Each structure stands twice: as C-alpha cells, then as structure tokens.
Legacy VTK file of the C-alpha trace (Angstrom):
# vtk DataFile Version 3.0
C-alpha trace
ASCII
DATASET POLYDATA
POINTS 54 float
-8.119 -9.424 -8.178
-4.749 -11.053 -7.676
-2.120 -8.545 -6.603
1.591 -9.068 -6.844
4.320 -6.961 -5.348
5.736 -6.434 -8.853
2.540 -4.739 -9.958
2.633 -2.413 -6.952
6.397 -1.939 -7.155
6.082 -0.381 -10.622
4.205 2.553 -9.091
7.175 3.689 -7.000
10.633 4.976 -7.858
12.319 2.519 -5.521
11.634 -0.053 -2.821
12.301 2.448 -0.025
9.476 4.690 -1.243
7.175 1.678 -1.441
8.159 0.548 2.050
7.643 3.973 3.641
4.308 4.405 1.862
3.179 0.951 3.012
4.225 1.558 6.616
2.268 4.811 6.713
-0.870 3.166 5.354
-0.585 0.253 7.800
0.039 2.665 10.689
-3.039 4.697 9.766
-5.166 1.548 9.554
-4.006 0.418 13.001
-4.485 3.847 14.583
-8.003 4.054 13.188
-8.836 0.703 14.782
-9.146 -1.320 11.572
-7.902 -4.863 11.409
-6.749 -5.872 7.959
-5.332 -8.916 6.263
-2.250 -8.682 4.086
-4.478 -8.858 1.007
-6.574 -5.926 2.228
-3.402 -3.958 2.954
-2.077 -4.608 -0.558
-5.358 -3.434 -2.085
-5.237 -0.257 0.034
-1.621 0.396 -0.991
-2.443 0.006 -4.678
-5.531 2.230 -4.487
-3.788 4.977 -2.556
-0.714 4.812 -4.764
-2.958 5.508 -7.749
-4.532 8.446 -5.889
-1.125 9.818 -4.887
0.109 9.755 -8.485
-2.951 11.610 -9.805
LINES 1 55
54 0 1 2 3 4 5 6 7 8 9 10 11 12 13 14 15 16 17 18 19 20 21 22 23 24 25 26 27 28 29 30 31 32 33 34 35 36 37 38 39 40 41 42 43 44 45 46 47 48 49 50 51 52 53
C-alpha cells in the first residue's frame, strides 16, 4: 500500500492536529521500545486515525 501525506492529511482538520497526533504515536512507539521506519509510522498513523474517528 502506497501512502501519501495527502491521504492522511484528509483525516485531520488541520496540519497541527496531524502533527500532534503523529508525534504522540511516534513517542509511544519509542517509549515501548519499537523501532520503526517512516513507512511503518505512516501506516500506524493512518490506522490509528481511522480508529480515533470511529
């Protein structure tokens, strides 16, 4: 699956919300000891954004 920031951006009201959401997910991944690539982080952001909207 090819992710673009535009596809993810549509799920948030503005870029600040997207940025804060992304920082929190990345912080949680680091604190839990997981190493992730940018692609893995984008997938996690998209999945959790869908969960947050539900």
